[in-house]
C-alpha positions in Angstrom: -0.9 -19.0 -15.2 0.1 -21.4 -12.5 -1.0 -19.0 -9.7 -4.6 -19.1 -11.0 -6.3 -22.4 -10.0 -9.6 -24.1 -11.2 -13.0 -22.6 -10.1 -13.1 -22.9 -6.2 -16.0 -20.5 -5.7 -18.1 -23.2 -4.0 -15.4 -23.8 -1.4 -16.2 -20.4 0.2 -19.3 -18.9 2.0 -19.6 -15.1 1.7 -20.0 -13.4 5.1 -20.2 -9.8 4.2 -18.8 -7.0 1.9 -15.9 -5.2 3.6 -14.5 -2.9 0.9 -15.0 -1.5 -2.6 -12.9 0.5 -5.0 -11.7 0.9 -8.6 -10.0 -2.5 -8.1 -13.2 -4.4 -7.4 -15.2 -5.5 -4.3 -13.7 -7.2 -1.2 -15.7 -9.7 0.8 -15.1 -11.4 4.1 -15.5 -15.1 3.5 -15.5 -18.5 5.4 -13.7 -21.4 4.0 -16.2 -24.3 4.3 -13.6 -27.1 4.8 -12.2 -25.7 8.1 -14.4 -22.6 8.9 -11.3 -20.3 8.6 -12.2 -16.6 7.9 -10.5 -15.1 4.8 -11.1 -12.4 2.3 -11.5 -12.4 -1.4 -11.3 -9.6 -3.9 -13.9 -9.9 -6.8 -12.6 -8.3 -10.0 -14.7 -8.0 -13.1 -12.9 -9.3 -16.1 -14.2 -8.2 -19.5 -11.0 -8.0 -21.6 -8.0 -10.2 -22.3 -5.8 -7.4 -21.2 -7.6 -7.2 -17.8 -7.2 -11.0 -17.5 -3.4 -10.7 -18.1 -3.2 -7.9 -15.5 -5.1 -9.9 -12.8 -3.0 -13.0 -13.6 0.2 -10.9 -13.1 -1.1 -9.6 -9.7 -1.8 -13.2 -8.6 1.6 -14.3 -9.9 3.4 -11.7 -7.7 1.2 -12.3 -4.7 1.8 -16.0 -4.8 5.6 -15.6 -5.0 6.0 -13.5 -1.8 5.8 -14.4 1.8 6.4 -11.9 4.6 4.9 -11.0 7.9 4.1 -7.5 6.8 2.6 -8.4 3.4 -0.9 -9.8 3.0 -0.8 -13.6 2.5 -2.0 -15.0 -0.8 -4.2 -18.2 -0.6 -5.4 -18.7 -4.2 -6.9 -17.1 -7.3 -9.6 -18.4 -9.6 -12.1 -17.4 -12.2 -15.8 -17.8 -11.7 -18.7 -16.4 -14.0 -16.5 -13.8 -15.8 -15.0 -12.5 -12.6 -11.6 -13.2 -11.0 -11.3 -13.8 -7.3 -8.1 -13.4 -5.4 -8.4 -15.1 -2.0 -6.0 -13.6 0.8 -5.7 -13.7 4.6 -8.3 -11.5 6.5 -6.9 -8.4 8.2 -9.5 -7.8 10.9 -8.1 -4.5 12.0 -9.2 -2.5 8.9 -6.8 -0.3 7.2 -4.6 2.7 8.2 -6.9 5.2 6.7 -9.8 4.0 8.9 -7.5 3.9 11.8 -6.4 7.5 11.8 -9.8 8.8 10.8 -11.4 7.2 13.8 -8.7 8.8 15.9 -9.5 12.2 14.4 -13.2 11.7 15.1 -12.5 11.0 18.7 -10.2 14.0 19.0 -7.2 11.8 19.5 -3.7 11.7 17.8 -1.7 8.8 16.6 0.9 8.2 19.3 4.7 8.4 18.7 4.9 4.7 19.5 2.2 3.7 17.0 3.9 5.8 14.3 7.2 4.1 14.8 5.5 0.7 14.8 3.7 1.5 11.5 6.8 2.9 10.0 8.7 -0.2 10.8 6.0 -2.6 9.4 5.5 -0.7 6.2 9.3 -0.3 5.6 10.0 -4.0 6.5 7.4 -5.0 3.9 8.8 -2.6 1.3 12.4 -3.9 1.9 11.3 -7.4 1.3 9.5 -6.4 -1.9 12.5 -4.5 -3.2 14.9 -7.3 -2.4 12.7 -9.3 -4.8 12.8 -6.4 -7.3 9.0 -5.8 -6.8 7.8 -2.2 -7.1 4.5 -1.8 -5.3 3.5 1.5 -6.9 0.3 2.1 -4.9 1.5 2.5 -1.3 -1.4 4.5 0.4 -3.3 4.3 3.7 -6.1 2.3 2.2 -3.6 -0.4 1.1 -2.0 -0.7 4.5 -4.1 -3.2 6.3 -4.0 -4.1 10.0 -4.5 -7.4 11.8 -6.5 -7.5 15.0 -3.3 -7.1 17.0 -2.1 -4.2 14.9 0.4 -5.9 12.6 0.9 -4.1 9.4 0.0 -6.0 6.2 0.7 -4.3 2.9 -2.0 -5.1 0.2 -3.2 -3.7 -3.1 -0.9 -5.3 -5.6 -3.1 -4.7 -8.7 -0.4 -2.3 -10.3 2.7 -3.8 -8.8 5.4 -4.8 -11.2 8.6 -6.9 -11.0 11.7 -5.2 -12.6 13.9 -7.5 -14.6 17.6 -7.6 -13.9 19.1 -4.5 -15.6 15.7 -2.7 -15.5 15.9 0.5 -13.4 12.4 1.9 -13.9 8.9 0.8 -14.4 7.7 0.9 -18.0 4.3 2.6 -17.2 3.2 5.5 -15.0 0.6 4.8 -12.4 -0.5 5.1 -8.8 -2.9 6.9 -6.5 -2.5 10.6 -7.4 -2.0 11.9 -3.9 0.9 9.6 -3.3 2.6 9.6 -6.7 6.2 10.5 -6.5 7.4 13.8 -8.0 9.8 12.2 -10.4 7.0 10.4 -12.2 5.3 13.7 -12.7 8.5 15.5 -13.9 10.4 12.7 -15.7 8.0 9.8 -16.2 10.4 7.6 -14.5 9.4 5.5 -11.4 11.7 3.1 -9.4 12.1 1.8 -5.9 12.4 5.2 -4.1 8.8 5.9 -5.2 7.6 3.4 -2.6 9.7 5.1 0.1 8.2 8.5 -0.9 4.6 7.2 -0.6 5.4 5.5 2.7 6.8 8.8 4.0 3.6 10.6 3.0 1.6 8.0 4.8 3.3 8.6 8.1 3.1 12.3 7.6 -0.6 11.9 7.0 -1.4 9.9 10.1 0.7 12.4 12.2 -1.1 15.4 10.8 -4.5 13.6 10.5 -5.0 15.0 7.1 -4.0 14.3 3.5 -0.4 15.6 2.7 -1.4 17.9 -0.2 -4.6 19.9 -0.4 -4.5 22.4 -3.4 -7.3 24.9 -3.2 -8.6 24.2 -6.7 -8.4 20.4 -6.2 -7.0 20.1 -9.7 -4.5 17.3 -10.6 -2.1 19.8 -12.1 -2.1 21.8 -8.9 -1.5 18.7 -6.9 1.4 17.7 -9.1 2.9 21.2 -8.7 2.7 21.0 -4.9 4.3 17.5 -5.0 7.2 18.6 -7.2 7.8 21.6 -4.9 7.4 19.4 -1.7 4.8 21.8 -0.3 2.7 19.8 2.1 -0.6 21.2 3.5 0.4 21.0 7.1 3.7 20.4 8.9 4.1 17.7 11.7 3.7 19.4 15.1 7.2 19.3 16.7 5.6 19.7 20.2 3.8 16.5 19.8 6.3 14.3 18.0 10.1 13.8 18.3 12.7 15.5 16.0 14.0 12.0 15.1 10.5 10.9 13.8 9.9 14.2 11.9 13.3 14.1 10.3 13.1 10.5 9.0 9.6 11.2 7.6 10.8 14.4 5.9 13.8 12.5 4.4 11.5 9.8 3.0 9.3 12.4 1.2 12.3 14.3 -0.2 11.4 15.4 -3.8 14.8 14.0 -4.9 14.7 10.2 -5.1 18.5 10.0 -4.7 18.2 11.8 -1.3 15.6 9.4 0.1 16.8 6.7 2.5 16.6 3.1 1.4 14.4 0.7 3.5 17.5 -0.7 5.0 18.7 2.7 6.1 15.4 3.4 7.7 15.3 0.1 9.5 18.8 0.7 10.9 17.4 3.6 13.1 17.8 2.7 16.8 14.1 3.2 17.4 13.4 0.5 14.9 15.7 -2.2 16.3 
C-alpha cells in the first residue's frame, strides 16, 4: 500500500511506553533527524488478514487532515510488527481526564463539556463528509493535546463507505459504546458515531460509565442499550438544560432521531 513506507524504525528513538490495549502498544518516541516528539503504535502482525487490516488503517489515516483528528506521519513494517507513527497528544485521553477529576472530587465543568463536544463532533463531521465511519468512538480514543485540543484517534476498525453504501459490512466496536441498532438489526452507519459521542459526554458529566448492568453480562448490557437505560442521569442542578438535552438527543436509541454533526455544531454555544 502506498501509505506504508520502507522500514524507518532506525529513524526513531523510543522514549517510553504510554499505552497498551488489544490494538497493540503505544510508545512516545523522538525523531532523530530533528528531535521532534511523536508516538508510534506497535502492532503484532502474524497473518495476512491482519496485515491487510493495518494497511487499511494507515490508508485511512494518511488520507485525512483535520485539527480534531490525530495526524498521521507514516507507517512501516519492522521485524514482523507494523508501526504507525502519529503526532503526540501530551494531554493523555478523555478517560484519564475525567477519572483524575473524579479522584480529586471535582466535576467536569460545563465549559469543558461544550469544548469537548465541539472538538469530537467537528472531527466526526469531517470523517463523515469523507464517508468514513469511525466505529470505535470511546473515551480512550479521544486524545488531548497539552492545550486541551481534542484529537480523535483509534482508527483500527474504521471503514470508508463506498458511494451507494449505507451501512458497514461488519459489526464491531467497544461493547459499552456500541449503538443499539447494531445489536438489534446488525446495521451500523454514521449515526453510530454520534451515539457513541453522546455516551462519552454523558460519561464525563456523570463521572461513570453510561451502562452498568448488575451481572456485567454482555447480553444485559445490550438490553440496557436497546432500552436506553443509562446507569445515572446527568445532574440538572450542575449542568444546563441545553447541554443535557443535546446529549440525550445524541444517544437516542433511534438513529433517525439523532442529530447530525452539522445540526450539533449549529448550536449557539458551539459557534
